[in-house]
N, C-alpha and C positions, 0 to 999 in steps of 0.2 A: 538204335539208328532209325531216322525218319524215313519212311518210303517216299518216293516221288510221286505222291498222290496226284489225281487229276488236276491239272492246272485250269483255274477259271478263265472264262472269256476276258474278264476284266483285267486278270493278272497279265494274260497275254497282250492286251493292249498296253498296259503299263510298260511291259517288257519292251515292247517295239518302240514306244515313244522315247523312252530313255536311251534305247539302242541308237535311234536316229539322232537324238540330242547329243549324244557323245561323238557320233560320227561327223556331225556338223562342226562340233568344236575341233575335232582332228583335222577336218578338212581346212577350216581356217588357219591352223598352224602350217599344214602342208602346203598351201598355195602361197604362203609368205615366207617359205624357206629360203635362206640367205646362203649362197655359194661359200663354202670353205674347203680346207684341205682334206677333212675326213670325206666330204661328198666327192671331191675330186678324184681321190683315189678309187673309190667305188665306181664312179662314172667312167673312169678310164677302162676299167674292166669290162663294162657294158659296151663301150666303143670297140674295144679289142674283139669281143664276141661278134658284135654286128659286122665287124670288117672281115673277120676270118673264120667265124663259125667254130671257134675254140674257146672253151672256157678257161680262164686263167685258175691253176690249181692252188691258188692261196689267196687270202683276202687282203685287207689293208694292213697297214702297219699297226700293230697293237703295242701298247707300252705297259709293261709289268715289271718295271725296273730296269729292263734291257729291252730295246726296240727289236721286235720280231714281226715277221708276217704272220698273220693268222692262217693256220694250215687248213687246207681242203678247199673245195670249189664252191661251198654252200653260198658265202656271200656274193661270189661271182655270179651264181646262178640266180640267186634272189633279186639282183639287179638286172641281169641281163635279159632273162626270159621275159620279164613283163615288157622290156624295152624292145624286145624284137616283135612285139605285137603293135607297140605304138612308141616311137623313138621319141620320147619325152620323159624327162626326170619325173614328171607328175605320175607316170605309169609304174615307176618303181615305189614312189610313196603310196600309191594305191595298194600295191602288194603288201606293203609294211602294215597297212590298215587291215588287210585280210588276215595277215598273221595274227595281229593282235586280235581281231574278232575271233578266230579259229582258238586262241588261247582263252578268251572269256567264256566261250561255249564249253570248253573242257572243264574249266573251274566250276561253273555253274551246274554242270552235270553232277560233279562231286557234291556240291553244296546241297543239292536237292535230295541226297541220300541221307543227310544228317540234320538238315534244318527245313523249315517250311519256306514258302516262296518269298517271305518278308526278308529273308537273308540274301537272296538273289537280287531283289531290288536295292538293298543296301549296298551289295557289291557293284551293281551297275552305277549308282550314283557316285560312290566314293572311290571307285577304282576307274570304271569305264569313262565317267566324265570328268575325272580330275585332271588338272594340268599336270600332275605327275606323269600320266600317261598320254594325254593328248598331245602335249609338247613333245613327246618322244616319237611322233610319227615324222621321223627324220632319218636322213641316209647316214647312219654310222653303227658300228658293230653292236653297241649294247641294246639297241631297240629290238633286235631280235631275240634277245634273251627271255623277253615276256612270253613269247610262245613256247620256248623250250622249257622253261620253268612250269608252265602249265601243263605242258605234255607230261613232264616228269611227275607232277603231282597227280594227274589223272591215272597214269600207268601205274603209279606206286598203289593208289587206292584200289585198282583193279585187282591187284595182287594181295590185298590186304586179308583176305578171308582164305583163300586157296590159290596155288600156283595157276598162272594163266600164260600160256605158251606165247601168244601174240602180245599180251600186255608186258611180258617180260622182255620180249625182243624190242618192243617200243621204248621201254623203260631205258635200255642200254643205248638205243638209238638217240634218245633225247640228250643224253650226255655227250655223244659224238657230234651231234647238231650244234649243241652248245659250245663244244671246244671249237667248232668251225666258225663261231661267231664272235666270242669273246673269252679271254683268259680267266674270267671269272667262273667258268664252268667248273672249276675245282670244287666249289660249293655244292654243286649238284652230286658229284661223286662222294663227297662226304655226307651229304644227307642220306643218300643211297646205303653207304656203309653204316650208318647209325640204325637205319631202318631195318636192315638185315640183321645186325648184330642184336637188336632189342625185339627181333621177331615180329616187328610191326608189319613186315611183308614176306610172303612165301613165294619166292620166285621160282619159275620153271628153269632149270639149269639148261634144258635144251633151248629154250626160248632165248635165254641170256647169251648162250653160245651162238645162237643165230644173229643176235643183236651186235655182237662183238664181231662176227664174220663180216657182216654187212658195214658195219661202222669202219672196220679196217680196210675194207675194199674202197670205201669212199676216200680214204686217204692215200691211196695207191698212187694216183697222179702227182700228189704232193711230194710223196717220197721220191718218185722217180725224177721229178724236176730237181730236187735236192741233190741227187746223185749225178744227174747229167748237166745241169746248170748251176753249180754252187755259187757262181758269181753273182746270180741275182739276189742271192740273200746276204750278201756282204753289206753290212751297214756302217763300216768304219767305227770310229770310237763312240762308245755309248757309256753311261754311267754304270759303274759297277754295282749291281744289286746284291742284296744278301737278305737271305730268309730270316723270318722271325723278327723283322724290322718293327712290327707292331708291339711286340714285347719288349724288345730291347729299347726302343724309344718311348713306349707305352702310349703317346698321345694317338698314334695311328689306331691302336687297338680301341681307344676310347672314341674316336671318330667313327669307327665301325658301328658301335652302340648307338652313337648320336644319329646316324644316318637311319638305323632301324626305327628309332623313336620318330624322326622327323618325317618318314615316309608314312606314318599313320596321323599326319597332320597337314596343314595348309601351308607349310612352310616349303614351298615348291623348288625345284632345281634352281641353282643359282642363275644359269643362263637366261632364264625368265623373271626371276624374282629380284635380282640385283641390278636390272637396267630399267630405267624409267622412260616411258615414251613421252613424257612430259617435260616442261622447262619451267624455271623459276620457282615461284611459290608453289605452282601446281605439282611440280617434282617432288617437293618437300612433303605436301599433303599426301601424295601417292605413296611415297616411300613409308611414311609413317602408318598409313592405312593398312597396306599389304603386310609390313613387318608386324604391326600389332596384331592382325587377325592371325598371321602365322604363328607368333609365339603364344597367343592365347590358345590356339588349338594345340600347341606342343605340349601345353600342361594337360590337356584331357588325354592326349596320346600317352603321356607318361603314366597319369593316373590309371588308365584303362589296361595299360601293359602290366602295371602291378597288380591289378585285380585279377587279370588273366594268369598271372604268374602264380597267385596265390590260390586260385580255383584248380589249377593245374599241378599243384604241389611241387613248383620249382625247387630244386635242391641243388647244392654244391656237390653233394655225393651222386654225381652223375651216373656212375657205374651202377648204381642201385636203382636208378630212375627206370620204370617199366610202363608199359602201355596202359595198364590199369590205373595208373596214377593221374592220367589226363581224362578230361571230360568226355572225350570221344576221339575217333581216330584222327580227325582233321586237327583238332588241338595238339595231339601228340606229333602230328607231322609239323606243325608250327613250332613245337617245342624244339624238335631236331633241327629245324631251319635256323632257329635262334642259335643254337650250340654250333651250328656250321658257320653261321656269321662270325661268331667269337673265334672259330678255328682260323677262318681265312683272314680276318683282322689282325690275328696274331702273326701269322706266316708271311703276310704280303710283302714283297720285296721293294714295292714302290711307294711313292708317297700316296698316302690313302686320299682318293677323290670319290665323290658321289657316284661316278659310273662303275666305280669297281664292285660296288654292292648294289647296283640299280636293279639286278636280276631278282632280289629279295622283294622288291615293292609289291608285286601281285599277292605275295604271302604275308608281308609285314602289315599291310593295310588291313588284312582279315583279323588281326589280333584285336584291335579296338572294335572293330565291326562285330566280333561274337560277344563282347561285353554290352555294346549298344543293343544288339538283338535280344540279349537277355532281360536288359532293363526296360525294353519297350513293352514287355508284358504288364507293366505298371501303367495303368490307364492316364495318371497324372503326367507321368513322364512321357508317354506317347504323344501327348498334345504339344509338349515342348519340343520333342524331337521332330515332329511334322514341320514345326515353324523353322528349325534349324535346317532341315533337309531342303525346304524351299529357298532359304537364304542361300544355303550352299550352291544350288543350282543356278541361282541368279549371279552369285558372286563368281563362280566358274566362268560363266559367260562373258561378264564384264571384264575379268581378268585376262581372258583369252584374247578378246577383241584388242585390248590395250597392247598387250605384249606381243601379239601377232603383228601388230602395226610397227612396232620397233622394239626389239631387244637384241641380246648378243647373237641369236642365231636366225632371227626373223626380221622381215622388213617388207613394207608395202609401197610400191609394187616389187614382187620377188625378181630377182637377178638370175634365177636358177637355170632356165633354159638358154638364156642369152650367154652366160658363162660356160654352160655345157657345149654350146656350138663354138665358142672360142677356144676351149681348152681340150677338145676330144682328140685332136691331133697330137697331143703331147704323150710322152713315153708313160707307160703303165705305172711306172714305179713312183712317181709323183713325189 
């Protein structure tokens, strides 16, 4: 384990510059957000709170094969409380950025225990500044998962050497928080089970019970609403879901693996990648350029994932796999995350889409970065790597400006506040 030795002043400056750079790219996407149904549902909850002072005890409608309201008040609070300070949708988007920032700091805290500061800089560049994250400063359920998975990662590591009461409680709370954000929270529960089974974490049972108690209490308003107002949750006819769709149809299972690979590349989410802000020949050139760069980096993502798998002794004899087989604790957590991805890809009852596994992004991007980090020790490779880093930062900026101007979820100027003012008197259910 590498200790988080004293960080130099130069490193602090680099950290601050990259932090601001990624923050600016996030802000460009945030201020160009286009109003849609996902946003309408959440902003309706904010208006309800501002009008009555009461938090709606359920979030927006999530689809996991059958439409259901996300349980709990977290989403309502995450939108409503910032807008109680400034009644503008941008206030809620600023809160999203703060959640992302908190998640970043949690992950970098762990990374500094196992790597030197170069890994933190790589994570800032290829996670914090990437359109995979910056374009998700958006008002919908999955964006909050970046925080919960980071909290899960941090709290698990705090329990890696000895039981920690507070970290164990926070670990359970991270799963409950994720549950109140998106149905993909199941992946975090699976990771926790694997970590306990493989003795990679040593939980405090008292702390875990405390976390369960607090998490259960947070769901109490939702349970009471279900009991006393069941009509609110009537959805009418919905598609009949079936578990293990990924195994039965198989291609959803493969899509899950594909998204893991894709999250380590520049083949960004479809809502920004597959919509061109240009017309005519310029549109064709743009699509060739971004798709070409995207698939070229997919090649390296596949290659580095294979290197990572070999270095960490990936085996189909999963039951025999142990902590000592991995390079370090972080790599072991990433291996368990990949197995959790396979599990959720197999059992998912819905048609697999990228947002079902978006929570894995803060983790999946670490896999190629650990390989890149090791390769950087080679002086000749480091020269090429620095050029690629510079290219990446410039490309992220150009891509962001173009797709924020016009894409599926963005337009300039934004219509977000105008639509909020028009729609806020409509019923919450949306």
